[in-house]
KOLTORMI-652646 format. One record per residue (C-alpha): chain; residue in three letters; residue number from 0; x, y, z. Coordinates in steps of 0.5 Angstrom, whole numbers. Example, Ala and Ser with C-alpha at 12.3 -4.5 7.8 and 13.67 -1.06 7.14 Angstrom:
! residues 2
@bake->A; kolgu->ALA; baro->0; c1->25; c2->-9; c3->16
@bake->A; kolgu->SER; baro->1; c1->27; c2->-2; c3->14
//
This chain:
! residues 338
@bake->A; kolgu->MET; baro->0; c1->266; c2->116; c3->117
@bake->A; kolgu->ASP; baro->1; c1->270; c2->115; c3->123
@bake->A; kolgu->HIS; baro->2; c1->273; c2->108; c3->123
@bake->A; kolgu->ILE; baro->3; c1->280; c2->104; c3->123
@bake->A; kolgu->VAL; baro->4; c1->282; c2->100; c3->117
@bake->A; kolgu->LYS; baro->5; c1->287; c2->94; c3->119
@bake->A; kolgu->GLU; baro->6; c1->291; c2->90; c3->113
@bake->A; kolgu->ILE; baro->7; c1->297; c2->86; c3->113
@bake->A; kolgu->PHE; baro->8; c1->303; c2->90; c3->111
@bake->A; kolgu->GLY; baro->9; c1->308; c2->85; c3->110
@bake->A; kolgu->THR; baro->10; c1->312; c2->79; c3->113
@bake->A; kolgu->LEU; baro->11; c1->318; c2->79; c3->118
@bake->A; kolgu->PRO; baro->12; c1->324; c2->74; c3->116
@bake->A; kolgu->ASP; baro->13; c1->321; c2->70; c3->122
@bake->A; kolgu->GLY; baro->14; c1->314; c2->69; c3->120
@bake->A; kolgu->ARG; baro->15; c1->311; c2->74; c3->124
@bake->A; kolgu->ALA; baro->16; c1->306; c2->79; c3->120
@bake->A; kolgu->VAL; baro->17; c1->307; c2->86; c3->120
@bake->A; kolgu->THR; baro->18; c1->300; c2->90; c3->120
@bake->A; kolgu->ALA; baro->19; c1->298; c2->97; c3->118
@bake->A; kolgu->TYR; baro->20; c1->293; c2->100; c3->121
@bake->A; kolgu->THR; baro->21; c1->289; c2->107; c3->118
@bake->A; kolgu->LEU; baro->22; c1->286; c2->112; c3->123
@bake->A; kolgu->ILE; baro->23; c1->280; c2->115; c3->119
@bake->A; kolgu->ARG; baro->24; c1->277; c2->122; c3->122
@bake->A; kolgu->GLY; baro->25; c1->275; c2->128; c3->119
@bake->A; kolgu->ASP; baro->26; c1->280; c2->131; c3->114
@bake->A; kolgu->ILE; baro->27; c1->286; c2->127; c3->117
@bake->A; kolgu->THR; baro->28; c1->288; c2->120; c3->116
@bake->A; kolgu->ALA; baro->29; c1->294; c2->117; c3->119
@bake->A; kolgu->LYS; baro->30; c1->297; c2->110; c3->118
@bake->A; kolgu->ILE; baro->31; c1->301; c2->107; c3->123
@bake->A; kolgu->LEU; baro->32; c1->305; c2->100; c3->123
@bake->A; kolgu->ASP; baro->33; c1->306; c2->96; c3->129
@bake->A; kolgu->LEU; baro->34; c1->313; c2->95; c3->127
@bake->A; kolgu->GLY; baro->35; c1->316; c2->100; c3->131
@bake->A; kolgu->ALA; baro->36; c1->309; c2->104; c3->132
@bake->A; kolgu->THR; baro->37; c1->311; c2->107; c3->126
@bake->A; kolgu->VAL; baro->38; c1->307; c2->113; c3->122
@bake->A; kolgu->ALA; baro->39; c1->307; c2->111; c3->115
@bake->A; kolgu->ASP; baro->40; c1->303; c2->116; c3->113
@bake->A; kolgu->VAL; baro->41; c1->299; c2->122; c3->115
@bake->A; kolgu->ARG; baro->42; c1->294; c2->125; c3->110
@bake->A; kolgu->VAL; baro->43; c1->291; c2->132; c3->111
@bake->A; kolgu->ALA; baro->44; c1->285; c2->134; c3->106
@bake->A; kolgu->GLY; baro->45; c1->289; c2->129; c3->101
@bake->A; kolgu->VAL; baro->46; c1->296; c2->131; c3->102
@bake->A; kolgu->SER; baro->47; c1->301; c2->126; c3->104
@bake->A; kolgu->VAL; baro->48; c1->305; c2->130; c3->110
@bake->A; kolgu->VAL; baro->49; c1->310; c2->125; c3->112
@bake->A; kolgu->ARG; baro->50; c1->315; c2->121; c3->108
@bake->A; kolgu->GLY; baro->51; c1->315; c2->113; c3->109
@bake->A; kolgu->TYR; baro->52; c1->315; c2->107; c3->105
@bake->A; kolgu->ASP; baro->53; c1->311; c2->103; c3->101
@bake->A; kolgu->THR; baro->54; c1->315; c2->96; c3->103
@bake->A; kolgu->LEU; baro->55; c1->317; c2->93; c3->109
@bake->A; kolgu->ASP; baro->56; c1->323; c2->91; c3->107
@bake->A; kolgu->SER; baro->57; c1->325; c2->99; c3->106
@bake->A; kolgu->TYR; baro->58; c1->323; c2->100; c3->113
@bake->A; kolgu->LEU; baro->59; c1->327; c2->94; c3->115
@bake->A; kolgu->HIS; baro->60; c1->334; c2->96; c3->112
@bake->A; kolgu->ALA; baro->61; c1->333; c2->103; c3->110
@bake->A; kolgu->ASP; baro->62; c1->337; c2->108; c3->116
@bake->A; kolgu->GLY; baro->63; c1->333; c2->114; c3->118
@bake->A; kolgu->TYR; baro->64; c1->328; c2->112; c3->123
@bake->A; kolgu->LEU; baro->65; c1->322; c2->114; c3->118
@bake->A; kolgu->GLY; baro->66; c1->316; c2->115; c3->122
@bake->A; kolgu->ALA; baro->67; c1->318; c2->110; c3->128
@bake->A; kolgu->VAL; baro->68; c1->318; c2->111; c3->136
@bake->A; kolgu->VAL; baro->69; c1->325; c2->111; c3->138
@bake->A; kolgu->GLY; baro->70; c1->327; c2->108; c3->145
@bake->A; kolgu->ARG; baro->71; c1->329; c2->107; c3->150
@bake->A; kolgu->VAL; baro->72; c1->332; c2->113; c3->149
@bake->A; kolgu->GLY; baro->73; c1->331; c2->118; c3->143
@bake->A; kolgu->ASN; baro->74; c1->337; c2->122; c3->141
@bake->A; kolgu->ARG; baro->75; c1->344; c2->121; c3->143
@bake->A; kolgu->ILE; baro->76; c1->348; c2->118; c3->150
@bake->A; kolgu->ALA; baro->77; c1->355; c2->120; c3->150
@bake->A; kolgu->LYS; baro->78; c1->360; c2->115; c3->149
@bake->A; kolgu->GLY; baro->79; c1->355; c2->110; c3->150
@bake->A; kolgu->HIS; baro->80; c1->355; c2->109; c3->157
@bake->A; kolgu->PHE; baro->81; c1->352; c2->112; c3->164
@bake->A; kolgu->THR; baro->82; c1->352; c2->111; c3->171
@bake->A; kolgu->LEU; baro->83; c1->345; c2->110; c3->175
@bake->A; kolgu->ASP; baro->84; c1->345; c2->109; c3->182
@bake->A; kolgu->GLY; baro->85; c1->352; c2->108; c3->183
@bake->A; kolgu->LYS; baro->86; c1->353; c2->102; c3->177
@bake->A; kolgu->GLU; baro->87; c1->356; c2->103; c3->170
@bake->A; kolgu->HIS; baro->88; c1->352; c2->101; c3->164
@bake->A; kolgu->THR; baro->89; c1->355; c2->100; c3->157
@bake->A; kolgu->LEU; baro->90; c1->350; c2->101; c3->151
@bake->A; kolgu->PHE; baro->91; c1->351; c2->99; c3->144
@bake->A; kolgu->ARG; baro->92; c1->355; c2->105; c3->140
@bake->A; kolgu->ASN; baro->93; c1->351; c2->106; c3->133
@bake->A; kolgu->ASN; baro->94; c1->353; c2->113; c3->132
@bake->A; kolgu->GLY; baro->95; c1->361; c2->113; c3->132
@bake->A; kolgu->GLU; baro->96; c1->363; c2->113; c3->139
@bake->A; kolgu->ASN; baro->97; c1->356; c2->115; c3->142
@bake->A; kolgu->HIS; baro->98; c1->349; c2->111; c3->143
@bake->A; kolgu->LEU; baro->99; c1->343; c2->113; c3->138
@bake->A; kolgu->HIS; baro->100; c1->336; c2->112; c3->138
@bake->A; kolgu->GLY; baro->101; c1->336; c2->106; c3->143
@bake->A; kolgu->GLY; baro->102; c1->342; c2->102; c3->140
@bake->A; kolgu->LYS; baro->103; c1->343; c2->97; c3->134
@bake->A; kolgu->ILE; baro->104; c1->336; c2->94; c3->135
@bake->A; kolgu->GLY; baro->105; c1->332; c2->100; c3->138
@bake->A; kolgu->PHE; baro->106; c1->324; c2->100; c3->139
@bake->A; kolgu->ASP; baro->107; c1->324; c2->102; c3->132
@bake->A; kolgu->LYS; baro->108; c1->325; c2->95; c3->130
@bake->A; kolgu->ARG; baro->109; c1->321; c2->92; c3->135
@bake->A; kolgu->LEU; baro->110; c1->314; c2->89; c3->133
@bake->A; kolgu->TRP; baro->111; c1->309; c2->92; c3->138
@bake->A; kolgu->ARG; baro->112; c1->302; c2->89; c3->141
@bake->A; kolgu->ALA; baro->113; c1->297; c2->93; c3->138
@bake->A; kolgu->GLU; baro->114; c1->290; c2->94; c3->141
@bake->A; kolgu->ILE; baro->115; c1->284; c2->97; c3->137
@bake->A; kolgu->HIS; baro->116; c1->279; c2->102; c3->141
@bake->A; kolgu->ASP; baro->117; c1->274; c2->103; c3->136
@bake->A; kolgu->GLY; baro->118; c1->269; c2->107; c3->139
@bake->A; kolgu->ASP; baro->119; c1->267; c2->115; c3->139
@bake->A; kolgu->GLU; baro->120; c1->274; c2->117; c3->139
@bake->A; kolgu->PRO; baro->121; c1->278; c2->111; c3->135
@bake->A; kolgu->SER; baro->122; c1->285; c2->110; c3->138
@bake->A; kolgu->LEU; baro->123; c1->290; c2->105; c3->137
@bake->A; kolgu->LEU; baro->124; c1->295; c2->103; c3->143
@bake->A; kolgu->PHE; baro->125; c1->301; c2->100; c3->142
@bake->A; kolgu->THR; baro->126; c1->305; c2->96; c3->147
@bake->A; kolgu->TYR; baro->127; c1->312; c2->93; c3->147
@bake->A; kolgu->VAL; baro->128; c1->316; c2->90; c3->153
@bake->A; kolgu->SER; baro->129; c1->323; c2->91; c3->153
@bake->A; kolgu->PRO; baro->130; c1->327; c2->86; c3->157
@bake->A; kolgu->ASP; baro->131; c1->332; c2->88; c3->162
@bake->A; kolgu->GLY; baro->132; c1->339; c2->89; c3->159
@bake->A; kolgu->GLU; baro->133; c1->336; c2->90; c3->152
@bake->A; kolgu->GLU; baro->134; c1->341; c2->94; c3->149
@bake->A; kolgu->GLY; baro->135; c1->345; c2->95; c3->155
@bake->A; kolgu->TYR; baro->136; c1->339; c2->98; c3->159
@bake->A; kolgu->PRO; baro->137; c1->337; c2->96; c3->166
@bake->A; kolgu->GLY; baro->138; c1->330; c2->94; c3->168
@bake->A; kolgu->THR; baro->139; c1->324; c2->91; c3->164
@bake->A; kolgu->MET; baro->140; c1->320; c2->97; c3->161
@bake->A; kolgu->ARG; baro->141; c1->313; c2->97; c3->159
@bake->A; kolgu->ALA; baro->142; c1->312; c2->102; c3->154
@bake->A; kolgu->SER; baro->143; c1->306; c2->104; c3->150
@bake->A; kolgu->VAL; baro->144; c1->304; c2->110; c3->145
@bake->A; kolgu->THR; baro->145; c1->297; c2->111; c3->144
@bake->A; kolgu->TYR; baro->146; c1->295; c2->114; c3->137
@bake->A; kolgu->ARG; baro->147; c1->288; c2->119; c3->136
@bake->A; kolgu->VAL; baro->148; c1->285; c2->123; c3->131
@bake->A; kolgu->ASP; baro->149; c1->280; c2->128; c3->132
@bake->A; kolgu->GLY; baro->150; c1->279; c2->131; c3->125
@bake->A; kolgu->VAL; baro->151; c1->284; c2->136; c3->126
@bake->A; kolgu->SER; baro->152; c1->290; c2->133; c3->130
@bake->A; kolgu->LEU; baro->153; c1->294; c2->127; c3->131
@bake->A; kolgu->ARG; baro->154; c1->295; c2->125; c3->138
@bake->A; kolgu->LEU; baro->155; c1->300; c2->121; c3->141
@bake->A; kolgu->ASP; baro->156; c1->300; c2->119; c3->148
@bake->A; kolgu->TYR; baro->157; c1->306; c2->116; c3->151
@bake->A; kolgu->GLU; baro->158; c1->307; c2->112; c3->158
@bake->A; kolgu->ALA; baro->159; c1->312; c2->107; c3->160
@bake->A; kolgu->GLU; baro->160; c1->314; c2->104; c3->167
@bake->A; kolgu->SER; baro->161; c1->320; c2->99; c3->169
@bake->A; kolgu->ASP; baro->162; c1->321; c2->95; c3->175
@bake->A; kolgu->ARG; baro->163; c1->328; c2->98; c3->176
@bake->A; kolgu->ASP; baro->164; c1->331; c2->105; c3->175
@bake->A; kolgu->THR; baro->165; c1->332; c2->106; c3->168
@bake->A; kolgu->LEU; baro->166; c1->332; c2->111; c3->163
@bake->A; kolgu->CYS; baro->167; c1->327; c2->113; c3->158
@bake->A; kolgu->ASN; baro->168; c1->326; c2->118; c3->153
@bake->A; kolgu->LEU; baro->169; c1->321; c2->116; c3->147
@bake->A; kolgu->THR; baro->170; c1->319; c2->120; c3->141
@bake->A; kolgu->ASN; baro->171; c1->317; c2->120; c3->134
@bake->A; kolgu->HIS; baro->172; c1->321; c2->121; c3->128
@bake->A; kolgu->SER; baro->173; c1->317; c2->123; c3->123
@bake->A; kolgu->TYR; baro->174; c1->319; c2->127; c3->117
@bake->A; kolgu->PHE; baro->175; c1->315; c2->132; c3->115
@bake->A; kolgu->ASN; baro->176; c1->314; c2->135; c3->108
@bake->A; kolgu->LEU; baro->177; c1->307; c2->139; c3->108
@bake->A; kolgu->ASN; baro->178; c1->308; c2->141; c3->101
@bake->A; kolgu->GLY; baro->179; c1->307; c2->133; c3->99
@bake->A; kolgu->GLY; baro->180; c1->314; c2->133; c3->96
@bake->A; kolgu->GLY; baro->181; c1->320; c2->137; c3->93
@bake->A; kolgu->SER; baro->182; c1->324; c2->141; c3->98
@bake->A; kolgu->ALA; baro->183; c1->322; c2->143; c3->105
@bake->A; kolgu->LEU; baro->184; c1->327; c2->148; c3->106
@bake->A; kolgu->GLY; baro->185; c1->322; c2->153; c3->104
@bake->A; kolgu->HIS; baro->186; c1->317; c2->151; c3->110
@bake->A; kolgu->THR; baro->187; c1->316; c2->157; c3->115
@bake->A; kolgu->LEU; baro->188; c1->318; c2->155; c3->122
@bake->A; kolgu->GLN; baro->189; c1->316; c2->158; c3->129
@bake->A; kolgu->ILE; baro->190; c1->319; c2->155; c3->135
@bake->A; kolgu->PHE; baro->191; c1->317; c2->157; c3->142
@bake->A; kolgu->ALA; baro->192; c1->324; c2->157; c3->146
@bake->A; kolgu->ASP; baro->193; c1->329; c2->162; c3->148
@bake->A; kolgu->ALA; baro->194; c1->335; c2->157; c3->148
@bake->A; kolgu->VAL; baro->195; c1->338; c2->151; c3->145
@bake->A; kolgu->THR; baro->196; c1->343; c2->146; c3->148
@bake->A; kolgu->GLU; baro->197; c1->350; c2->148; c3->145
@bake->A; kolgu->ARG; baro->198; c1->353; c2->142; c3->142
@bake->A; kolgu->THR; baro->199; c1->360; c2->140; c3->140
@bake->A; kolgu->PRO; baro->200; c1->361; c2->138; c3->132
@bake->A; kolgu->GLY; baro->201; c1->359; c2->131; c3->134
@bake->A; kolgu->LEU; baro->202; c1->352; c2->133; c3->136
@bake->A; kolgu->ILE; baro->203; c1->353; c2->132; c3->144
@bake->A; kolgu->PRO; baro->204; c1->351; c2->137; c3->148
@bake->A; kolgu->THR; baro->205; c1->356; c2->141; c3->152
@bake->A; kolgu->GLY; baro->206; c1->352; c2->143; c3->158
@bake->A; kolgu->VAL; baro->207; c1->351; c2->150; c3->156
@bake->A; kolgu->LEU; baro->208; c1->344; c2->153; c3->155
@bake->A; kolgu->ALA; baro->209; c1->345; c2->158; c3->149
@bake->A; kolgu->PRO; baro->210; c1->341; c2->164; c3->148
@bake->A; kolgu->VAL; baro->211; c1->338; c2->164; c3->141
@bake->A; kolgu->ALA; baro->212; c1->337; c2->171; c3->140
@bake->A; kolgu->GLY; baro->213; c1->341; c2->174; c3->135
@bake->A; kolgu->THR; baro->214; c1->343; c2->167; c3->132
@bake->A; kolgu->LYS; baro->215; c1->341; c2->162; c3->126
@bake->A; kolgu->PHE; baro->216; c1->337; c2->159; c3->132
@bake->A; kolgu->ASP; baro->217; c1->332; c2->164; c3->133
@bake->A; kolgu->PHE; baro->218; c1->325; c2->162; c3->131
@bake->A; kolgu->SER; baro->219; c1->322; c2->166; c3->135
@bake->A; kolgu->ALA; baro->220; c1->318; c2->170; c3->129
@bake->A; kolgu->PRO; baro->221; c1->316; c2->165; c3->123
@bake->A; kolgu->LYS; baro->222; c1->322; c2->165; c3->118
@bake->A; kolgu->PRO; baro->223; c1->324; c2->160; c3->112
@bake->A; kolgu->LEU; baro->224; c1->328; c2->154; c3->114
@bake->A; kolgu->CYS; baro->225; c1->333; c2->156; c3->109
@bake->A; kolgu->ARG; baro->226; c1->334; c2->164; c3->111
@bake->A; kolgu->ASP; baro->227; c1->340; c2->163; c3->115
@bake->A; kolgu->LEU; baro->228; c1->343; c2->157; c3->112
@bake->A; kolgu->PRO; baro->229; c1->349; c2->160; c3->108
@bake->A; kolgu->GLY; baro->230; c1->349; c2->157; c3->101
@bake->A; kolgu->THR; baro->231; c1->342; c2->154; c3->101
@bake->A; kolgu->ASP; baro->232; c1->335; c2->156; c3->98
@bake->A; kolgu->ALA; baro->233; c1->328; c2->153; c3->98
@bake->A; kolgu->GLY; baro->234; c1->330; c2->149; c3->92
@bake->A; kolgu->SER; baro->235; c1->337; c2->146; c3->94
@bake->A; kolgu->LEU; baro->236; c1->340; c2->141; c3->98
@bake->A; kolgu->HIS; baro->237; c1->345; c2->142; c3->104
@bake->A; kolgu->THR; baro->238; c1->349; c2->138; c3->109
@bake->A; kolgu->ASP; baro->239; c1->350; c2->143; c3->114
@bake->A; kolgu->GLY; baro->240; c1->343; c2->144; c3->116
@bake->A; kolgu->TYR; baro->241; c1->339; c2->144; c3->123
@bake->A; kolgu->ASP; baro->242; c1->341; c2->138; c3->128
@bake->A; kolgu->ASP; baro->243; c1->339; c2->141; c3->135
@bake->A; kolgu->ASN; baro->244; c1->335; c2->141; c3->141
@bake->A; kolgu->PHE; baro->245; c1->331; c2->147; c3->143
@bake->A; kolgu->CYS; baro->246; c1->329; c2->148; c3->150
@bake->A; kolgu->LEU; baro->247; c1->322; c2->150; c3->150
@bake->A; kolgu->SER; baro->248; c1->319; c2->155; c3->154
@bake->A; kolgu->GLY; baro->249; c1->313; c2->154; c3->159
@bake->A; kolgu->THR; baro->250; c1->311; c2->147; c3->162
@bake->A; kolgu->GLY; baro->251; c1->305; c2->142; c3->161
@bake->A; kolgu->LEU; baro->252; c1->302; c2->141; c3->154
@bake->A; kolgu->ARG; baro->253; c1->303; c2->148; c3->151
@bake->A; kolgu->GLU; baro->254; c1->305; c2->150; c3->143
@bake->A; kolgu->ALA; baro->255; c1->312; c2->148; c3->141
@bake->A; kolgu->ALA; baro->256; c1->312; c2->150; c3->134
@bake->A; kolgu->VAL; baro->257; c1->309; c2->152; c3->128
@bake->A; kolgu->LEU; baro->258; c1->311; c2->149; c3->121
@bake->A; kolgu->THR; baro->259; c1->308; c2->152; c3->115
@bake->A; kolgu->GLY; baro->260; c1->308; c2->149; c3->108
@bake->A; kolgu->ASP; baro->261; c1->311; c2->154; c3->103
@bake->A; kolgu->ARG; baro->262; c1->307; c2->152; c3->97
@bake->A; kolgu->SER; baro->263; c1->301; c2->148; c3->100
@bake->A; kolgu->GLY; baro->264; c1->299; c2->153; c3->106
@bake->A; kolgu->ILE; baro->265; c1->298; c2->147; c3->110
@bake->A; kolgu->ILE; baro->266; c1->300; c2->149; c3->118
@bake->A; kolgu->MET; baro->267; c1->302; c2->144; c3->123
@bake->A; kolgu->THR; baro->268; c1->302; c2->146; c3->130
@bake->A; kolgu->VAL; baro->269; c1->306; c2->142; c3->135
@bake->A; kolgu->LEU; baro->270; c1->304; c2->142; c3->142
@bake->A; kolgu->THR; baro->271; c1->308; c2->138; c3->147
@bake->A; kolgu->THR; baro->272; c1->309; c2->136; c3->154
@bake->A; kolgu->THR; baro->273; c1->316; c2->135; c3->154
@bake->A; kolgu->PRO; baro->274; c1->322; c2->140; c3->155
@bake->A; kolgu->GLY; baro->275; c1->325; c2->140; c3->149
@bake->A; kolgu->MET; baro->276; c1->325; c2->139; c3->141
@bake->A; kolgu->GLN; baro->277; c1->330; c2->137; c3->136
@bake->A; kolgu->LEU; baro->278; c1->330; c2->141; c3->130
@bake->A; kolgu->TYR; baro->279; c1->333; c2->136; c3->124
@bake->A; kolgu->THR; baro->280; c1->333; c2->138; c3->117
@bake->A; kolgu->ALA; baro->281; c1->334; c2->131; c3->114
@bake->A; kolgu->ASN; baro->282; c1->342; c2->133; c3->113
@bake->A; kolgu->PHE; baro->283; c1->344; c2->125; c3->113
@bake->A; kolgu->LEU; baro->284; c1->338; c2->123; c3->109
@bake->A; kolgu->SER; baro->285; c1->341; c2->120; c3->103
@bake->A; kolgu->PRO; baro->286; c1->338; c2->119; c3->96
@bake->A; kolgu->ARG; baro->287; c1->332; c2->114; c3->96
@bake->A; kolgu->THR; baro->288; c1->326; c2->112; c3->93
@bake->A; kolgu->GLY; baro->289; c1->320; c2->113; c3->98
@bake->A; kolgu->LYS; baro->290; c1->312; c2->112; c3->97
@bake->A; kolgu->GLY; baro->291; c1->309; c2->112; c3->90
@bake->A; kolgu->GLY; baro->292; c1->316; c2->112; c3->88
@bake->A; kolgu->ALA; baro->293; c1->318; c2->119; c3->91
@bake->A; kolgu->GLN; baro->294; c1->325; c2->121; c3->91
@bake->A; kolgu->TYR; baro->295; c1->327; c2->123; c3->98
@bake->A; kolgu->GLN; baro->296; c1->334; c2->127; c3->99
@bake->A; kolgu->GLU; baro->297; c1->337; c2->132; c3->104
@bake->A; kolgu->GLY; baro->298; c1->333; c2->137; c3->106
@bake->A; kolgu->GLY; baro->299; c1->327; c2->134; c3->103
@bake->A; kolgu->ALA; baro->300; c1->323; c2->134; c3->110
@bake->A; kolgu->VAL; baro->301; c1->324; c2->137; c3->117
@bake->A; kolgu->CYS; baro->302; c1->323; c2->133; c3->124
@bake->A; kolgu->LEU; baro->303; c1->321; c2->136; c3->130
@bake->A; kolgu->GLU; baro->304; c1->322; c2->131; c3->135
@bake->A; kolgu->THR; baro->305; c1->319; c2->133; c3->142
@bake->A; kolgu->GLN; baro->306; c1->324; c2->130; c3->147
@bake->A; kolgu->PHE; baro->307; c1->328; c2->130; c3->153
@bake->A; kolgu->TYR; baro->308; c1->335; c2->134; c3->152
@bake->A; kolgu->PRO; baro->309; c1->340; c2->130; c3->148
@bake->A; kolgu->ASP; baro->310; c1->345; c2->126; c3->153
@bake->A; kolgu->ALA; baro->311; c1->341; c2->129; c3->159
@bake->A; kolgu->ILE; baro->312; c1->344; c2->123; c3->164
@bake->A; kolgu->HIS; baro->313; c1->351; c2->127; c3->163
@bake->A; kolgu->HIS; baro->314; c1->348; c2->134; c3->165
@bake->A; kolgu->ALA; baro->315; c1->345; c2->135; c3->172
@bake->A; kolgu->ASN; baro->316; c1->342; c2->142; c3->170
@bake->A; kolgu->PHE; baro->317; c1->338; c2->138; c3->164
@bake->A; kolgu->PRO; baro->318; c1->331; c2->135; c3->166
@bake->A; kolgu->SER; baro->319; c1->332; c2->128; c3->168
@bake->A; kolgu->PRO; baro->320; c1->331; c2->122; c3->164
@bake->A; kolgu->VAL; baro->321; c1->331; c2->117; c3->170
@bake->A; kolgu->LEU; baro->322; c1->325; c2->113; c3->170
@bake->A; kolgu->ARG; baro->323; c1->325; c2->110; c3->177
@bake->A; kolgu->ALA; baro->324; c1->322; c2->103; c3->179
@bake->A; kolgu->GLY; baro->325; c1->315; c2->104; c3->181
@bake->A; kolgu->GLY; baro->326; c1->314; c2->111; c3->177
@bake->A; kolgu->VAL; baro->327; c1->310; c2->112; c3->171
@bake->A; kolgu->TYR; baro->328; c1->313; c2->116; c3->165
@bake->A; kolgu->ARG; baro->329; c1->308; c2->120; c3->161
@bake->A; kolgu->GLU; baro->330; c1->308; c2->125; c3->156
@bake->A; kolgu->THR; baro->331; c1->304; c2->128; c3->150
@bake->A; kolgu->THR; baro->332; c1->305; c2->131; c3->143
@bake->A; kolgu->ILE; baro->333; c1->299; c2->133; c3->139
@bake->A; kolgu->LEU; baro->334; c1->300; c2->135; c3->131
@bake->A; kolgu->ARG; baro->335; c1->294; c2->140; c3->130
@bake->A; kolgu->PHE; baro->336; c1->293; c2->141; c3->122
@bake->A; kolgu->ALA; baro->337; c1->290; c2->147; c3->119
//
C-alpha cells in the first residue's frame, strides 16, 4: 500500500523536533529526515542500499554529509571567496583553505520545513530559506527539494530562487552500497561522460576538461570500481580512490551512470539534468558505526553526486552556477532501481 509514515527521530539541543518521513510505494521505501532533507534509508526489495545512522546525535556530529542535501553550493570553492557583479564575497573555509558543501553550517545541518502531499503519487516537499549573508553568500535564497517514490525510482526535484544574484549548486550526498554491506569497490559502474575536470591534489579544478579515454576515469563500458585503483580489490580499503567530477554527455534529463551491486545484483541507474557528477569512493570515510550496528569504513560506499562542476564560479568555460535574482534554479535527479 502506498503511504507516508511520520515519526519523531530526535530532538535538537534547542528543543526542536527532528522528524523522519518514510515514503512507501511498490518495492521502494525511502526514509527522509527534515534535518538536512537527509536520505536516511532507501530499501529496494528489502535491501538497505544507502548508508546512514540510527541516532540524531550521529547526524549532528559525524562528518561525511551522509544522505544530506548540501548547499548553497555543493563541492568546493577555491580559497573560500568569489567575485560576483564586481563585489568580493568571502565564505567560511572548512576544507583547508577552501569552502566545501556550504560551509560551517550548511544546508545539511539546517532544519527544513516539510509538507506531505499524500495523494495518488505521495511526495514530500522540503523547504529552507537561507538568509542574506549566511555562510557569506549574498541574497535571501529559498531552496526546496521534492522527493517522490514511484515503485522503481526515487526522484529528487530541486528548485531555488533568490532576491539577489547568488550561487546555487544543490546535490544529495547519499553513500550507496547496493550489496547492503561490506565493501563497495567491487560494484560495477558505467558513466556516460567523455571528460573529467582535471584537478590539483587539493581537489580544485585546473580548468582543463581532460578526456577519459585510455585513463582510469574511462567508465564508458561498465567496470568494477577497483579495476584501475592500484593495490585494491573488491575486499580491501584504499585511500587513493576516486573523488572526481565527470562532465556528463548530453543535456536535459538523461542517463548519467549505472551502478550494479556485485553480490546483490541490484542495479541503480542515475538520471539527471545537471551538467556534472562527482564520483566519490568514500576515501575519507573514517571507521564508524552506522545503521543497525553496521561498521562503515573507507571504500564501503560510493557517492554519485549530480551537480554543477566544482569551483565553477572561477572558470568561465564551466557551466555557470550563478542564480540571478528573479530567476529559478531547477534540476532533477532520478535513482531508478532494478
